[in-house]
Phi, psi and omega in degrees: 000133180290155178304321179295313180295319179300317180293321178298314180296311181294326177298316180295316180297312181299317179300312182295320178294316179296324176296316180295319178296315180297318181293330182281344181082009179294149180270155176091178181239149174256123182253165180300320178300323179293319179294320183277359182069031181054038180292126180272353180274356175280125182290146176285132178249121186263347179215147181206119179267338178090158177266125181261097180262147181227143170273162181304327180266006177068014175259152176299158180241119177230140174124173180289146176299150182307124177073013183227147175242010181248007178219120182245126179271138169212081190211179173077024179284351180060225179271012185246017183302318183292326180281327184266353185303314182299310180288322179297319179294319178296316179296313179299317179298319180294322177293320177296321184270349181072033181242169176287143176302140179230184179059225183295340180261006181303133179082356181282126178281117183285347187309313182294345186253355185294141183295330184281006179291344181266358177086000000 
């Protein structure tokens, strides 16, 4: 696995685990070394610009894939992932849990961001 792909995969895994931990109300943080089992064969990555993914309408995509409950999208933030992460994570957690958005995403209508908007 290339370093870029490895970082993308681990970033996604870490994000989803941290969302689940936050949604569960558990205390403490889950870090990449804990997820990786303190594997020393993972190369250290000192810089990361990120993958800038975009949906056709240029809006982020959150939610389950159309007609599926086994694939959840959290993508398409483009170059704004760092700015949208707090509200996006709250919105994604509420969609995963089937609850109303709270915290920084309270009152946010998820409809424009739902993954099934593309059919």
